[in-house]
Backbone as JSON, one array per atom type, in Angstrom:
{
  "sequence": "MTEREKMVKGLPYDPYDKELVRGKRRAREILRRIAEIPEDKERQRKHFFKELFAETGQKFLIENPFICDYGSNIFWGENAYANFGCIILDAAPVYIGKNVMLAPAVKIFTATHPVEFEARNSGIEFAKEIRIGDNVWIGGGAIINPGVTIGNNSVIGSGSVVTRDIPENVVAAGNPCRIIREIKN",
  "N": [[11.53, -31.83, 6.09], [10.96, -28.72, 7.6], [8.03, -27.08, 9.02], [8.24, -24.35, 8.67], [10.06, -24.18, 6.53], [8.5, -25.39, 4.54], [6.41, -23.5, 4.44], [7.69, -21.11, 3.51], [8.46, -21.96, 1.0], [6.1, -22.17, -0.36], [4.56, -24.42, -0.04], [1.95, -26.59, 1.31], [1.37, -26.02, 4.78], [1.48, -26.25, 8.41], [0.09, -23.8, 10.26], [0.09, -23.62, 13.0], [2.31, -24.73, 14.02], [4.94, -25.07, 16.4], [7.42, -23.67, 16.03], [6.68, -21.74, 14.13], [4.68, -20.34, 15.53], [6.28, -19.26, 17.58], [7.83, -17.57, 15.97], [5.92, -15.69, 15.14], [5.24, -14.58, 17.61], [7.68, -13.41, 18.32], [7.83, -11.42, 16.31], [5.58, -9.85, 17.05], [6.43, -8.87, 19.53], [8.68, -7.3, 18.82], [7.4, -5.44, 17.17], [5.73, -4.23, 19.07], [7.66, -2.93, 20.63], [8.66, -1.14, 18.72], [6.38, 0.44, 18.3], [6.27, 1.81, 20.69], [8.34, 3.61, 20.62], [9.24, 7.0, 20.5], [8.33, 9.29, 17.86], [10.43, 11.0, 17.1], [12.71, 9.53, 17.37], [13.87, 8.09, 15.23], [16.12, 6.61, 14.43], [16.33, 4.59, 16.36], [13.96, 3.2, 15.87], [14.5, 2.26, 13.26], [16.57, 0.51, 13.84], [15.2, -1.59, 15.15], [13.46, -2.41, 13.08], [15.36, -3.38, 11.3], [16.2, -5.57, 12.75], [13.85, -7.05, 12.77], [13.11, -7.52, 10.02], [14.08, -9.48, 7.12], [15.86, -8.2, 5.47], [16.96, -4.86, 4.88], [17.15, -1.6, 3.3], [19.51, 1.11, 3.75], [18.36, 3.59, 4.07], [15.11, 4.28, 4.88], [11.57, 4.47, 5.66], [8.99, 3.72, 7.86], [5.81, 4.14, 8.88], [3.96, 4.15, 11.99], [0.73, 2.8, 12.73], [2.22, -0.36, 12.05], [1.94, -3.61, 10.82], [2.84, -7.03, 10.79], [3.19, -10.55, 9.99], [5.5, -12.28, 10.47], [7.82, -10.89, 9.75], [10.43, -11.73, 9.25], [10.43, -12.62, 6.67], [10.38, -10.47, 5.03], [11.76, -8.31, 2.69], [13.05, -5.32, 2.52], [13.34, -2.53, 0.54], [15.84, -0.04, -0.4], [15.25, 3.31, 0.49], [12.51, 2.94, 0.6], [9.09, 3.45, 1.5], [6.46, 3.28, 3.88], [3.27, 4.3, 4.6], [0.86, 5.16, 7.2], [-0.71, 2.38, 8.84], [-0.04, 0.07, 7.36], [-0.21, -3.34, 6.43], [1.36, -6.42, 6.35], [1.19, -9.68, 5.51], [3.37, -12.0, 5.83], [3.95, -14.81, 5.22], [5.11, -16.12, 3.09], [8.0, -15.04, 1.17], [8.28, -11.47, 0.85], [9.09, -9.03, -1.33], [10.12, -5.81, -1.42], [10.8, -3.23, -3.51], [13.34, -0.73, -4.39], [12.8, 2.71, -3.6], [10.02, 2.52, -3.29], [6.67, 3.48, -2.67], [4.25, 3.18, -0.31], [1.01, 3.91, 0.23], [-1.36, 5.07, 2.8], [-2.84, 2.37, 4.68], [-2.27, 0.18, 3.0], [-2.36, -3.21, 2.05], [-0.71, -6.26, 2.07], [-0.78, -9.5, 1.16], [0.48, -12.65, 1.54], [-0.35, -15.08, 2.46], [-2.65, -17.79, 2.02], [-5.49, -19.96, 1.44], [-6.81, -23.31, 0.97], [-9.26, -23.84, -1.6], [-11.24, -25.79, -1.53], [-13.56, -26.79, 0.87], [-13.18, -28.88, 2.79], [-10.41, -29.33, 2.87], [-9.64, -26.74, 3.56], [-10.85, -26.5, 6.1], [-9.21, -28.18, 7.54], [-7.18, -26.7, 8.53], [-4.74, -26.36, 7.37], [-2.51, -24.27, 5.6], [-1.22, -22.27, 2.84], [1.26, -20.32, 1.11], [2.15, -17.62, -1.1], [4.76, -16.07, -2.76], [5.38, -12.51, -3.0], [6.29, -9.86, -5.14], [7.39, -6.59, -5.41], [8.36, -4.2, -7.57], [11.03, -1.78, -8.27], [10.6, 1.74, -7.68], [7.82, 1.86, -7.47], [4.5, 2.95, -6.86], [1.96, 2.53, -4.62], [-1.38, 3.04, -4.15], [-3.58, 4.34, -1.54], [-5.22, 2.03, 0.61], [-5.06, -0.12, -1.11], [-5.0, -3.6, -2.02], [-2.8, -6.24, -2.16], [-2.64, -9.32, -3.51], [-1.84, -12.88, -2.86], [1.06, -14.21, -4.52], [1.49, -12.27, -6.48], [3.28, -10.15, -8.77], [4.51, -6.92, -9.15], [5.53, -4.79, -11.59], [8.52, -2.76, -12.2], [8.41, 0.8, -11.76], [5.66, 1.16, -11.89], [2.25, 2.21, -11.12], [-0.23, 1.74, -8.75], [-3.6, 2.19, -8.38], [-5.57, 3.81, -5.79], [-7.44, 1.82, -3.52], [-7.44, -0.44, -5.1], [-7.62, -3.94, -5.97], [-5.3, -6.19, -6.32], [-4.95, -8.94, -8.19], [-3.51, -10.33, -10.0], [-0.39, -10.45, -11.89], [1.21, -7.31, -12.57], [2.55, -5.45, -15.18], [5.69, -3.68, -15.91], [5.93, -0.06, -15.85], [3.22, 0.98, -15.96], [-0.03, 2.37, -15.27], [-2.34, 1.09, -13.1], [-5.55, 0.03, -11.96], [-8.49, -0.61, -9.95], [-11.02, -3.18, -9.2], [-11.32, -6.28, -10.11], [-7.84, -5.32, -10.25], [-6.68, -3.65, -13.13], [-4.89, -2.78, -16.13], [-4.7, 0.62, -16.86], [-3.38, 2.58, -18.32], [-0.29, 3.1, -20.16], [2.88, 4.19, -18.87], [4.87, 6.68, -20.03], [8.17, 7.6, -20.24]],
  "CA": [[11.38, -30.4, 5.88], [10.19, -28.11, 8.69], [6.83, -26.34, 8.6], [8.71, -23.04, 8.19], [10.61, -24.38, 5.18], [7.34, -25.6, 3.66], [5.7, -22.23, 4.32], [8.45, -20.17, 2.68], [8.53, -22.52, -0.36], [4.78, -22.18, -0.97], [3.93, -25.73, 0.14], [1.02, -26.61, 2.45], [2.06, -26.05, 6.08], [0.66, -26.12, 9.61], [0.39, -22.5, 10.85], [0.14, -23.73, 14.45], [3.59, -25.33, 14.38], [5.57, -24.32, 17.5], [8.42, -22.73, 15.51], [5.96, -20.64, 13.49], [4.05, -19.57, 16.59], [7.37, -18.47, 18.18], [8.18, -16.51, 15.02], [4.88, -14.65, 15.21], [5.38, -13.89, 18.9], [8.88, -12.56, 18.19], [7.45, -10.25, 15.53], [4.68, -9.01, 17.85], [7.23, -8.21, 20.56], [9.47, -6.24, 18.18], [6.45, -4.4, 16.74], [5.32, -3.51, 20.27], [8.76, -2.03, 20.96], [8.68, -0.07, 17.71], [5.23, 1.32, 18.54], [6.52, 2.61, 21.9], [9.44, 4.57, 20.4], [8.75, 8.3, 20.01], [8.55, 9.57, 16.43], [11.7, 11.7, 16.85], [13.79, 8.57, 17.6], [13.81, 7.26, 14.02], [17.25, 5.69, 14.39], [15.95, 3.44, 17.19], [12.94, 2.46, 15.13], [15.17, 1.55, 12.16], [17.31, -0.61, 14.43], [14.27, -2.7, 15.38], [13.02, -2.93, 11.79], [16.46, -4.19, 10.77], [16.15, -6.83, 13.5], [12.61, -7.74, 12.4], [13.06, -7.89, 8.62], [15.18, -10.27, 6.55], [16.81, -7.27, 4.86], [16.48, -3.49, 4.64], [18.11, -0.63, 2.82], [20.0, 1.99, 4.81], [17.41, 4.7, 4.21], [13.72, 3.86, 4.7], [10.68, 4.98, 6.69], [7.75, 2.97, 8.03], [4.99, 4.81, 9.89], [3.1, 3.35, 12.85], [0.96, 1.41, 13.06], [2.65, -1.3, 11.03], [1.67, -4.97, 11.3], [3.25, -8.13, 9.93], [3.14, -11.87, 10.62], [6.81, -12.76, 10.92], [8.87, -9.91, 9.49], [11.64, -12.39, 8.77], [10.29, -12.89, 5.24], [10.23, -9.18, 4.34], [12.99, -7.73, 2.14], [12.61, -3.93, 2.37], [14.29, -1.84, -0.33], [16.41, 1.28, -0.11], [14.39, 4.48, 0.32], [11.1, 2.55, 0.52], [8.27, 4.13, 2.51], [5.1, 2.79, 4.15], [2.48, 5.23, 5.38], [0.14, 4.59, 8.34], [-1.64, 1.27, 8.72], [0.37, -0.98, 6.41], [-0.25, -4.71, 6.94], [2.0, -7.39, 5.47], [1.16, -11.07, 5.96], [4.59, -12.47, 5.15], [4.24, -16.24, 5.35], [6.08, -16.3, 2.01], [8.8, -13.82, 1.02], [7.74, -10.24, 0.26], [10.2, -8.2, -1.79], [9.74, -4.42, -1.66], [11.92, -2.65, -4.24], [13.87, 0.59, -4.05], [11.95, 3.88, -3.87], [8.61, 2.15, -3.29], [5.82, 4.27, -1.79], [2.99, 2.53, 0.05], [0.11, 4.9, 0.83], [-2.0, 4.52, 4.01], [-3.71, 1.19, 4.71], [-1.96, -0.83, 1.99], [-2.33, -4.55, 2.62], [0.02, -7.19, 1.22], [-1.11, -10.8, 1.73], [1.03, -13.85, 0.89], [-1.04, -16.27, 2.98], [-3.9, -18.16, 1.37], [-6.1, -21.2, 1.94], [-7.42, -24.14, -0.08], [-10.62, -23.47, -2.0], [-12.12, -26.87, -1.1], [-13.83, -26.56, 2.29], [-12.61, -29.91, 3.67], [-8.98, -29.01, 3.02], [-9.56, -25.47, 4.3], [-11.2, -26.77, 7.49], [-8.13, -28.92, 8.19], [-6.27, -25.73, 9.13], [-3.52, -26.24, 6.57], [-2.42, -23.07, 4.76], [-0.04, -22.15, 2.0], [1.56, -18.92, 0.85], [2.78, -17.35, -2.38], [5.66, -14.9, -2.75], [4.99, -11.26, -3.66], [7.41, -9.0, -5.53], [7.04, -5.24, -5.82], [9.56, -3.68, -8.21], [11.55, -0.47, -7.91], [9.89, 2.97, -8.08], [6.38, 1.59, -7.54], [3.64, 3.69, -5.94], [0.7, 1.82, -4.39], [-2.32, 3.97, -3.54], [-4.22, 4.03, -0.27], [-6.22, 0.99, 0.72], [-4.9, -1.19, -2.1], [-4.74, -4.93, -1.51], [-1.97, -7.03, -3.05], [-2.94, -10.72, -3.2], [-0.74, -13.83, -2.93], [1.65, -14.6, -5.79], [1.52, -11.17, -7.44], [4.46, -9.34, -9.03], [4.23, -5.6, -9.73], [6.74, -4.38, -12.3], [9.17, -1.48, -11.92], [7.89, 2.11, -12.2], [4.2, 1.16, -12.06], [1.4, 2.86, -10.12], [-1.47, 1.02, -8.46], [-4.57, 3.16, -7.87], [-6.16, 3.63, -4.47], [-8.56, 0.89, -3.41], [-7.33, -1.55, -6.05], [-7.39, -5.29, -5.5], [-4.39, -6.73, -7.32], [-5.1, -10.38, -8.16], [-2.57, -10.93, -10.97], [0.8, -9.65, -12.14], [1.11, -6.02, -13.26], [3.85, -5.24, -15.82], [6.41, -2.43, -15.67], [5.59, 1.2, -16.52], [1.79, 1.16, -16.22], [-0.97, 2.75, -14.2], [-3.36, 0.05, -13.02], [-6.49, 0.31, -10.87], [-9.78, -1.28, -9.99], [-11.25, -4.44, -8.52], [-9.9, -6.55, -9.99], [-6.94, -4.33, -10.82], [-6.37, -3.83, -14.54], [-4.08, -1.71, -16.68], [-5.45, 1.78, -17.35], [-2.58, 3.18, -19.39], [1.15, 2.99, -20.04], [3.62, 5.38, -18.43], [5.97, 6.95, -20.97], [9.16, 8.5, -19.63]],
  "C": [[10.52, -29.84, 7.02], [8.96, -27.4, 8.13], [7.22, -24.96, 8.07], [9.27, -23.15, 6.78], [9.5, -24.6, 4.16], [6.64, -24.28, 3.38], [6.4, -21.29, 3.34], [8.52, -20.65, 1.22], [7.17, -22.57, -1.05], [4.08, -23.52, -0.9], [2.92, -25.66, 1.28], [1.79, -26.78, 3.76], [1.04, -25.89, 7.21], [0.99, -24.8, 10.29], [0.48, -22.52, 12.38], [1.4, -24.46, 14.94], [4.3, -24.45, 15.41], [6.6, -23.3, 17.01], [7.75, -21.51, 14.87], [5.27, -19.75, 14.52], [5.1, -18.7, 17.3], [7.79, -17.32, 17.27], [7.19, -15.36, 15.04], [4.99, -13.87, 16.52], [6.58, -12.95, 18.9], [8.53, -11.27, 17.44], [6.56, -9.31, 16.33], [5.45, -8.22, 18.91], [8.06, -7.06, 19.94], [8.56, -5.11, 17.73], [5.93, -3.59, 17.92], [6.41, -2.5, 20.67], [8.82, -0.85, 20.0], [7.57, 0.94, 17.99], [5.45, 2.24, 19.74], [7.6, 3.67, 21.71], [8.86, 5.88, 19.88], [9.16, 8.56, 18.55], [9.9, 10.22, 16.15], [12.92, 10.79, 17.08], [13.83, 7.57, 16.43], [14.96, 6.26, 13.93], [16.97, 4.42, 15.21], [14.94, 2.56, 16.46], [13.57, 1.65, 14.01], [15.94, 0.34, 12.69], [16.38, -1.82, 14.62], [13.72, -3.27, 14.08], [14.11, -3.79, 11.16], [16.54, -5.54, 11.48], [14.96, -7.68, 13.06], [12.66, -8.32, 10.99], [14.25, -8.76, 8.21], [16.28, -9.35, 6.02], [16.15, -5.9, 4.73], [17.57, -2.7, 3.92], [18.6, 0.18, 4.01], [19.0, 3.1, 5.12], [16.01, 4.16, 3.9], [12.89, 4.46, 5.83], [9.4, 4.17, 6.68], [6.99, 3.62, 9.18], [4.26, 3.78, 10.75], [1.65, 3.7, 12.6], [1.37, 0.62, 11.82], [2.45, -2.69, 11.62], [2.22, -5.96, 10.29], [3.14, -9.43, 10.71], [4.46, -12.24, 11.27], [7.89, -11.69, 10.78], [10.09, -10.52, 8.86], [11.59, -12.77, 7.3], [10.1, -11.62, 4.42], [11.61, -8.65, 3.96], [12.63, -6.31, 1.71], [13.68, -3.12, 1.66], [14.74, -0.48, 0.18], [15.4, 2.37, -0.44], [12.91, 4.12, 0.13], [10.35, 3.13, 1.72], [6.91, 3.45, 2.64], [4.4, 3.81, 5.05], [1.69, 4.45, 6.44], [-0.71, 3.38, 7.96], [-1.3, 0.21, 7.71], [0.33, -2.34, 7.12], [0.4, -5.62, 5.9], [1.92, -8.76, 6.14], [2.24, -11.8, 5.17], [4.91, -13.92, 5.44], [5.23, -16.66, 4.27], [6.89, -15.01, 1.89], [8.02, -12.69, 0.35], [8.94, -9.36, -0.06], [9.67, -6.82, -2.15], [10.95, -3.75, -2.3], [12.38, -1.31, -3.69], [12.85, 1.67, -4.42], [10.47, 3.54, -4.0], [7.88, 3.05, -2.3], [4.51, 3.51, -1.58], [2.14, 3.56, 0.79], [-0.57, 4.28, 2.07], [-2.85, 3.29, 3.72], [-3.48, 0.21, 3.56], [-1.81, -2.17, 2.69], [-1.69, -5.5, 1.6], [-0.12, -8.57, 1.87], [-0.48, -11.93, 0.94], [0.25, -15.09, 1.29], [-2.35, -16.51, 2.24], [-4.34, -19.53, 1.89], [-6.64, -22.01, 0.78], [-8.85, -23.67, -0.37], [-11.62, -24.52, -1.51], [-12.31, -26.79, 0.41], [-13.22, -27.61, 3.21], [-11.13, -29.65, 3.92], [-8.8, -27.73, 3.83], [-9.84, -25.68, 5.78], [-10.14, -27.55, 8.24], [-7.14, -27.99, 8.89], [-4.98, -25.54, 8.37], [-3.62, -24.98, 5.7], [-1.29, -23.23, 3.76], [0.13, -20.68, 1.68], [2.29, -18.79, -0.48], [3.54, -16.03, -2.3], [5.07, -13.71, -3.5], [6.24, -10.45, -3.94], [6.87, -7.65, -6.01], [8.33, -4.6, -6.32], [9.97, -2.31, -7.7], [10.63, 0.64, -8.42], [8.39, 2.77, -8.24], [5.67, 2.44, -6.5], [2.33, 2.92, -5.85], [-0.21, 2.72, -3.59], [-3.01, 3.42, -2.31], [-5.27, 2.93, -0.36], [-6.11, -0.13, -0.3], [-4.58, -2.51, -1.4], [-3.95, -5.69, -2.58], [-2.13, -8.5, -2.62], [-1.75, -11.65, -3.41], [-0.27, -14.1, -4.36], [1.82, -13.51, -6.82], [2.91, -10.55, -7.55], [4.0, -8.04, -9.66], [5.54, -5.09, -10.3], [7.25, -3.0, -11.91], [8.38, -0.3, -12.49], [6.38, 2.17, -12.36], [3.5, 1.84, -10.89], [0.13, 2.03, -9.99], [-2.43, 2.0, -7.8], [-5.14, 2.8, -6.51], [-7.33, 2.66, -4.53], [-8.5, -0.3, -4.35], [-7.15, -2.87, -5.33], [-6.59, -5.99, -6.6], [-4.38, -8.26, -7.19], [-4.17, -11.09, -9.14], [-1.43, -9.96, -11.23], [0.47, -8.38, -12.92], [2.48, -5.75, -13.88], [4.49, -3.9, -15.42], [5.73, -1.26, -16.39], [4.12, 1.33, -16.91], [1.11, 1.76, -15.01], [-2.07, 1.7, -14.25], [-4.26, 0.35, -11.82], [-7.72, -0.55, -11.02], [-9.82, -2.56, -9.19], [-12.02, -5.35, -9.48], [-9.07, -5.5, -10.72], [-6.62, -4.67, -12.28], [-5.6, -2.62, -15.04], [-4.99, -0.63, -17.25], [-4.7, 2.43, -18.52], [-1.1, 2.9, -19.12], [1.72, 4.29, -19.51], [4.79, 5.53, -19.39], [6.91, 7.95, -20.33], [9.75, 9.44, -20.66]]
}
């Protein structure tokens, strides 16, 4: 099994593996190109995001600056939007649903490290998949931690640190993020 296969499956992997380093460099180069495209050339920008990501919808918008590790593990939903300063560490797959709104400075982190210092000092990492359902709104500065799923139609308050799964149809906020109330349609 390659280090990339281990990484995507959530197994311990070597982040300095040559294939993984090439993947990060590829992403940086595409992101540099995107950053240089004028705002009124949205079609060009979409072309590069489609090249960078594993999958995208037809209609979406991602503001600059945008940062990711690989891009190739991001599945970006139809009509999903990311405001300025979004960071996605996509060592494991990140699924962004349809009609998702990410406010400024949202951070989504799949990468993590062993708790035991000896294992952590070895340089080995692992990653956990993140899933964000359809019609989710994540407020400014929120942090989504490894392994989290956020259910459809939910709202995450600004500045929240999401450390565990959030069900569908709720407003959740805080550090750690917790359910505040249900959303009734």
